[in-house]
C-alpha positions as CSV (number, residue, x, y, z in Angstrom):
1,M,-105.2,1.4,80.4
2,I,-106.0,-2.2,81.1
3,R,-109.7,-1.6,80.8
4,K,-109.2,0.1,77.4
5,R,-107.1,-2.8,76.1
6,F,-109.6,-5.3,77.5
7,I,-112.4,-3.7,75.4
8,Q,-110.2,-3.6,72.3
9,L,-109.3,-7.3,72.6
10,L,-113.0,-8.3,73.1
11,L,-113.9,-6.4,69.9
12,V,-111.1,-8.1,68.0
13,L,-112.4,-11.5,69.2
14,G,-116.0,-10.6,68.4
15,I,-117.2,-11.2,71.9
16,L,-119.7,-9.2,73.8
17,I,-119.7,-9.2,77.6
18,V,-120.6,-6.9,80.4
19,L,-117.6,-5.6,82.4
20,P,-118.1,-5.9,86.2
21,A,-118.5,-2.8,88.4
22,T,-115.3,-1.7,90.2
23,G,-114.9,-2.7,93.8
24,Q,-114.9,-6.0,95.6
25,E,-114.7,-8.8,93.0
26,T,-117.0,-11.9,93.1
27,Y,-116.4,-15.0,91.1
28,S,-118.6,-17.5,89.4
29,E,-117.6,-21.1,89.9
30,L,-116.0,-21.4,86.5
31,Q,-114.4,-18.0,86.2
32,P,-110.6,-18.2,85.7
33,R,-108.7,-16.5,88.4
34,Q,-105.4,-16.6,90.4
35,V,-103.4,-16.7,87.1
36,V,-99.7,-17.3,87.6
37,L,-97.0,-17.5,85.0
38,T,-93.9,-19.7,85.4
39,W,-91.4,-21.5,83.2
40,Q,-90.9,-25.2,82.8
41,S,-88.5,-24.9,79.9
42,D,-86.6,-22.3,77.8
43,P,-87.9,-18.9,78.9
44,S,-87.2,-17.5,75.4
45,T,-89.6,-19.9,73.6
46,S,-92.1,-21.0,76.3
47,M,-94.5,-19.9,79.0
48,T,-96.5,-21.9,81.5
49,I,-99.9,-20.4,82.5
50,T,-101.8,-21.8,85.5
51,W,-105.2,-20.7,86.9
52,R,-107.9,-21.9,89.2
53,T,-111.7,-22.3,89.1
54,D,-114.0,-23.2,92.0
55,E,-115.6,-26.0,90.0
56,R,-114.2,-28.5,87.5
57,G,-116.6,-27.7,84.7
58,G,-115.9,-29.1,81.2
59,Q,-113.0,-28.2,78.9
60,H,-110.8,-25.3,79.9
61,T,-109.0,-23.6,77.1
62,L,-106.9,-20.5,76.3
63,R,-106.2,-18.8,73.1
64,Y,-103.1,-16.8,72.2
65,A,-101.7,-14.7,69.4
66,E,-98.7,-12.5,68.8
67,R,-100.8,-9.6,67.5
68,L,-104.2,-8.3,68.5
69,E,-105.3,-7.6,65.0
70,I,-104.9,-11.2,63.9
71,S,-108.3,-12.8,62.9
72,P,-110.0,-14.6,65.8
73,L,-109.9,-17.8,63.6
74,K,-106.1,-17.6,63.6
75,W,-105.6,-17.4,67.4
76,K,-104.0,-20.7,68.6
77,T,-106.2,-22.6,71.0
78,L,-104.8,-25.0,73.7
79,E,-106.7,-27.2,76.1
80,A,-105.5,-27.1,79.7
81,E,-104.5,-30.0,81.9
82,T,-107.1,-29.9,84.7
83,F,-106.4,-31.4,88.1
84,T,-107.0,-31.0,91.8
85,F,-105.4,-32.3,95.0
86,E,-106.6,-33.5,98.4
87,E,-105.8,-30.3,100.4
88,T,-107.7,-27.9,98.1
89,S,-111.2,-27.2,97.1
90,A,-110.0,-25.6,93.8
91,W,-109.6,-27.0,90.4
92,L,-106.3,-26.1,88.7
93,H,-105.7,-25.7,84.9
94,T,-102.3,-25.4,83.4
95,V,-101.0,-24.9,79.8
96,E,-97.4,-24.8,78.6
97,L,-97.0,-22.7,75.5
98,T,-94.0,-23.8,73.5
99,G,-92.4,-23.0,70.1
100,L,-92.7,-19.3,70.8
101,K,-90.5,-16.6,69.3
102,P,-87.8,-15.1,71.5
103,G,-88.3,-11.6,72.7
104,K,-91.9,-11.3,71.6
105,K,-95.2,-10.2,73.2
106,Y,-98.1,-12.7,73.2
107,N,-101.7,-11.9,73.9
108,V,-103.6,-14.4,76.0
109,F,-107.3,-15.0,76.4
110,I,-108.4,-17.6,79.0
111,D,-111.9,-18.6,77.9
112,H,-115.0,-17.9,80.0
113,P,-118.4,-16.8,78.9
114,E,-119.0,-14.2,81.6
115,Q,-115.5,-12.7,82.2
116,P,-112.5,-14.1,80.4
117,D,-109.1,-13.3,81.6
118,L,-107.1,-11.1,79.2
119,F,-103.4,-10.2,79.4
120,Y,-100.2,-10.5,77.6
121,F,-96.7,-11.7,78.4
122,Q,-93.2,-11.3,76.8
123,T,-90.8,-14.1,76.1
124,M,-87.2,-13.6,77.1
125,P,-84.6,-12.6,74.5
126,D,-82.0,-14.6,72.7
127,E,-78.8,-13.5,71.0
128,N,-80.7,-11.8,68.2
129,N,-83.0,-9.5,70.1
130,R,-81.2,-8.5,73.3
131,R,-82.8,-5.8,75.4
132,E,-82.2,-4.3,78.9
133,L,-83.7,-6.6,81.5
134,V,-85.2,-5.4,84.8
135,F,-86.0,-8.1,87.3
136,L,-86.6,-8.4,91.1
137,A,-85.7,-10.7,93.9
138,G,-87.4,-11.0,97.3
139,A,-88.9,-13.4,99.7
140,D,-90.9,-14.0,102.9
141,S,-94.4,-12.5,102.1
142,R,-96.1,-14.5,104.8
143,S,-98.4,-12.9,107.4
144,R,-98.7,-9.1,107.0
145,R,-101.0,-9.0,104.0
146,D,-101.4,-5.2,104.0
147,V,-97.6,-4.9,103.8
148,R,-97.4,-7.7,101.2
149,R,-99.9,-5.8,99.0
150,E,-97.9,-2.6,99.4
151,M,-94.7,-4.5,98.3
152,N,-96.6,-6.0,95.3
153,E,-97.6,-2.5,94.2
154,L,-94.0,-1.3,94.5
155,A,-92.8,-4.4,92.6
156,A,-95.3,-4.0,89.7
157,A,-94.4,-0.3,89.4
158,E,-90.8,-1.4,88.6
159,N,-92.2,-3.1,85.4
160,P,-90.0,-6.2,85.9
161,E,-89.5,-9.0,83.4
162,F,-89.9,-11.5,86.2
163,V,-89.7,-11.9,90.0
164,I,-87.3,-14.3,91.7
165,F,-89.2,-15.3,94.9
166,D,-87.1,-17.1,97.5
167,G,-89.6,-18.9,99.6
168,D,-92.0,-18.5,102.5
169,F,-95.0,-17.2,100.5
170,I,-97.4,-17.9,103.4
171,S,-97.2,-18.8,107.1
172,T,-99.0,-22.1,107.3
173,A,-98.2,-24.7,104.6
174,L,-101.7,-26.4,104.5
175,S,-103.8,-23.2,104.9
176,E,-105.8,-23.0,101.7
177,Q,-107.1,-19.5,102.8
178,Q,-103.6,-18.2,103.1
179,W,-102.6,-19.6,99.7
180,D,-105.8,-18.2,98.2
181,D,-105.1,-14.7,99.6
182,W,-101.5,-14.9,98.2
183,F,-102.6,-15.9,94.7
184,D,-105.5,-13.4,94.7
185,D,-103.1,-10.6,95.5
186,W,-100.6,-11.8,92.9
187,H,-103.3,-12.1,90.2
188,E,-104.7,-8.6,91.0
189,Q,-101.4,-6.7,91.5
190,M,-98.5,-8.4,89.6
191,I,-99.6,-7.0,86.3
192,T,-98.2,-3.9,84.6
193,A,-100.3,-0.9,83.7
194,D,-100.6,-2.0,80.1
195,G,-101.7,-5.6,81.0
196,R,-98.5,-7.6,81.1
197,R,-98.5,-10.4,83.7
198,I,-95.2,-10.8,85.5
199,P,-93.8,-14.4,85.8
200,V,-92.5,-15.7,89.1
201,I,-89.5,-18.0,89.7
202,P,-90.2,-19.7,93.0
203,A,-88.0,-21.4,95.6
204,I,-89.3,-23.5,98.4
205,G,-89.0,-22.3,102.0
206,N,-89.7,-23.9,105.3
207,H,-93.3,-22.4,105.5
208,E,-94.3,-24.1,102.3
209,V,-93.7,-27.5,104.0
210,D,-95.8,-29.1,106.7
211,G,-93.0,-30.0,109.1
212,S,-90.6,-27.4,107.6
213,Y,-87.5,-29.6,107.1
214,L,-86.6,-33.0,105.7
215,Q,-90.2,-33.8,104.8
216,P,-91.7,-35.8,101.9
217,R,-92.9,-33.9,98.8
218,E,-96.5,-34.6,99.8
219,N,-96.1,-32.3,102.8
220,A,-95.8,-29.3,100.5
221,P,-98.9,-29.8,98.2
222,F,-99.7,-26.2,97.5
223,Y,-96.1,-25.4,96.5
224,F,-95.7,-28.4,94.2
225,H,-99.1,-28.1,92.6
226,R,-99.5,-24.4,92.2
227,F,-96.0,-23.5,90.9
228,I,-95.3,-25.5,87.7
229,A,-91.5,-25.2,87.4
230,P,-88.9,-27.6,86.0
231,E,-88.9,-30.9,87.7
232,P,-88.3,-31.7,90.5
233,R,-89.7,-28.1,91.1
234,N,-87.8,-27.6,94.4
235,Y,-84.4,-27.3,92.6
236,Y,-83.8,-26.5,89.0
237,V,-82.1,-24.2,86.6
238,L,-83.3,-21.6,84.1
239,Q,-81.2,-19.8,81.4
240,L,-83.0,-16.5,81.5
241,S,-81.0,-14.7,78.8
242,P,-77.8,-15.3,76.8
243,D,-76.0,-13.7,79.7
244,L,-77.9,-14.8,82.8
245,V,-78.5,-18.2,84.4
246,L,-80.4,-18.7,87.7
247,V,-80.1,-21.8,89.8
248,T,-82.8,-22.5,92.5
249,L,-82.1,-24.8,95.4
250,D,-83.9,-26.4,98.4
251,T,-82.4,-25.7,101.9
252,D,-83.2,-29.1,103.4
253,H,-87.0,-28.8,103.2
254,V,-87.8,-31.7,100.9
255,T,-84.5,-32.7,99.4
256,E,-81.2,-33.0,101.4
257,I,-78.6,-30.3,100.8
258,T,-76.0,-33.1,100.3
259,E,-78.2,-34.8,97.7
260,Q,-78.4,-31.6,95.6
261,T,-74.7,-30.9,95.7
262,P,-73.6,-33.2,92.8
263,W,-76.5,-31.8,90.8
264,L,-75.4,-28.2,91.6
265,E,-71.8,-28.9,90.5
266,R,-73.0,-30.5,87.2
267,T,-75.4,-27.7,86.5
268,L,-72.8,-24.9,87.1
269,E,-70.3,-26.8,85.0
270,E,-72.9,-26.9,82.1
271,H,-73.4,-23.1,82.5
272,K,-69.9,-22.1,83.3
273,D,-69.7,-19.8,80.3
274,S,-72.7,-17.7,81.3
275,R,-71.5,-14.2,82.0
276,W,-73.8,-13.8,85.0
277,K,-74.5,-16.7,87.3
278,M,-77.1,-16.3,90.2
279,V,-78.3,-18.8,92.8
280,Q,-81.3,-18.6,95.1
281,W,-81.8,-20.6,98.3
282,H,-84.0,-19.9,101.2
283,V,-82.1,-20.3,104.5
284,A,-79.2,-17.9,104.7
285,A,-75.7,-19.2,104.8
286,W,-74.5,-15.8,106.0
287,P,-77.4,-14.7,108.3
288,S,-78.3,-11.2,109.3
289,V,-80.4,-12.3,112.3
290,R,-80.1,-16.0,113.1
291,D,-77.3,-18.2,114.5
292,F,-74.3,-18.4,112.2
293,E,-73.6,-21.8,113.6
294,G,-77.1,-23.2,113.0
295,R,-77.4,-26.6,111.4
296,I,-78.5,-25.5,107.9
297,P,-76.3,-22.4,107.5
298,T,-73.3,-24.6,108.5
299,K,-74.4,-27.3,106.1
300,I,-74.8,-24.8,103.2
301,R,-71.3,-23.3,103.9
302,D,-69.8,-26.8,104.0
303,H,-71.4,-28.2,100.8
304,W,-72.7,-25.4,98.5
305,V,-70.5,-22.4,99.1
306,P,-67.4,-24.2,97.9
307,V,-69.2,-25.2,94.7
308,V,-70.6,-21.7,94.0
309,E,-67.1,-20.3,94.6
310,K,-65.5,-22.8,92.3
311,Y,-67.8,-21.7,89.4
312,N,-67.6,-18.0,90.2
313,V,-71.2,-17.4,90.9
314,D,-71.8,-13.7,91.1
315,I,-74.8,-13.3,93.5
316,V,-76.7,-15.6,95.8
317,I,-80.2,-14.6,96.9
318,E,-80.9,-15.6,100.5
319,A,-84.0,-15.2,102.7
320,H,-85.5,-16.6,106.0
321,D,-84.3,-13.9,108.4
322,H,-86.8,-11.1,107.5
323,A,-84.3,-8.2,107.3
324,F,-82.4,-6.3,104.7
325,K,-78.9,-7.7,104.2
326,K,-75.9,-7.2,101.9
327,T,-72.7,-9.1,102.7
328,V,-69.2,-8.1,101.8
329,P,-67.8,-10.1,98.8
330,I,-66.9,-13.5,100.3
331,R,-64.5,-16.2,99.2
332,D,-62.8,-18.9,101.3
333,N,-64.6,-17.7,104.5
334,R,-63.2,-14.2,104.4
335,R,-63.7,-10.9,102.7
336,D,-62.4,-10.8,99.1
337,D,-63.2,-7.5,97.4
338,E,-61.9,-8.7,94.0
339,N,-63.2,-12.3,93.7
340,G,-65.8,-12.7,96.4
341,I,-69.5,-13.6,96.0
342,L,-72.2,-11.2,97.2
343,Y,-75.1,-12.7,99.3
344,L,-78.2,-10.5,99.2
345,G,-81.3,-11.0,101.4
346,D,-82.8,-11.7,103.7
347,G,-86.5,-11.6,102.9
348,G,-88.9,-8.7,103.7
349,W,-92.0,-8.8,101.4
350,G,-94.6,-8.9,104.2
351,A,-93.2,-11.2,106.9
352,P,-92.6,-9.7,110.3
353,I,-89.3,-7.7,110.1
354,R,-86.6,-8.5,112.7
355,D,-83.8,-6.7,114.5
356,T,-80.4,-7.5,112.9
357,K,-76.9,-8.2,113.9
358,D,-74.7,-5.2,114.1
359,P,-72.5,-5.2,110.9
360,D,-69.6,-3.8,112.9
361,D,-69.5,-7.0,114.9
362,Y,-69.8,-9.6,112.1
363,W,-67.2,-9.6,109.4
364,W,-69.4,-11.0,106.6
365,L,-72.1,-8.2,106.9
366,D,-71.7,-5.0,104.9
367,E,-75.2,-3.8,105.6
368,A,-78.1,-5.1,107.8
369,V,-81.3,-3.2,108.5
370,K,-84.7,-4.0,109.9
371,I,-86.8,-2.9,106.9
372,D,-89.2,-4.2,104.3
373,H,-87.5,-4.5,100.9
374,F,-86.8,-6.4,97.7
375,W,-83.9,-6.2,95.3
376,K,-84.0,-4.7,91.8
377,F,-81.6,-5.8,89.1
378,T,-81.0,-4.1,85.7
379,L,-79.0,-6.0,83.2
380,S,-77.7,-3.9,80.3
381,S,-78.7,-4.9,76.7
382,D,-75.1,-5.9,76.0
383,G,-75.1,-8.1,79.1
384,R,-72.0,-6.4,80.6
385,D,-73.4,-4.3,83.3
386,L,-75.6,-5.5,86.2
387,Q,-77.0,-2.6,88.3
388,V,-78.3,-3.7,91.8
389,D,-80.7,-1.5,93.7
390,P,-82.4,-2.3,97.0
391,V,-86.1,-1.1,96.9
392,F,-87.3,-0.2,100.4
393,R,-90.6,0.8,101.9
394,P,-89.4,3.6,101.1
395,A,-86.2,4.0,98.8
396,G,-82.4,3.3,99.0
397,S,-79.0,3.2,97.4
398,S,-77.5,1.2,94.5
399,F,-74.3,-0.3,93.2
400,S,-73.1,-1.7,89.9
401,L,-71.2,-4.8,88.8
402,Q,-69.4,-5.3,85.4
403,R,-68.3,-8.1,83.2
């Protein structure tokens, strides 16, 4: 399907190239690769597209259009911002497309004379074009690349609008090879059968940072340069639909938890009328494996949990422990089936999976299992129903929330 669409788009653009043979890909120095889609601003009217080349070259551009049949002369052309950084041999190119129409598909052509990159994306809906939204949440892809690739395949098969990825993409913060492997896998696999690239909404974890905790931004160069998110990039908010807001936080990796707390309160106050409020942070406040009394879990429960409870956040995505977890609904440090918050985690996208605590012995745990997984969410077109399904390697159960 992708190959057929690739040929059709080239014919529309009046370009003749030779398609590569299937099998192991090789790249010329200026071939665009490792394409990743993120958001810096309104997801209904913008998209940020970043890719790498092995050499700087000259001008790097992309073209985009809402319809394939539009004349090549009417495709909009944007020049990328090109940069590099000390820890990489790559050159990065990034473009933010703005002024887009909500809920629309856009075809993208990243220019290159030998093999351009061709795909499409879809903007998020606004009030006037609501649709059912399927999205995923997971974390901790790290070191088992074969498992990570299996999880990528499972994820792409769900045809998600976007993936919330809650940190620990790789094992070694400054390993360019590990980052290259991760972005190569994402580029190759996180694209749907008909050629739609899937955006990622990243959070920073301890493995993105050389030194793990309370380090300067410069100690996480790959995270901050490769994922172009709203500033300061390690904590931010995105209104993903008229009914859904997502807040991303940093669990003491670059910015102190206490420093982010006033921002968290202001942000949730601004979005208090959103029907569904979700938060992602990396280190689990309600762990399935690690010490409940650890420094960071305790700090999160002291400073962030009261704020998310005050503003009736529905779900918090946690990670770090490398196991499947669902808590009971929690409020005021106890189970509250009517008003509690669900904490879902704890990361299992390729990192080594760990033995868990026994849920019978720890009041906050509803389920905890040593298994690779991510979470699938289905938000109804009217925004009232949020279906939650764990996706295992292989499959599991589901439950539903309503507003």
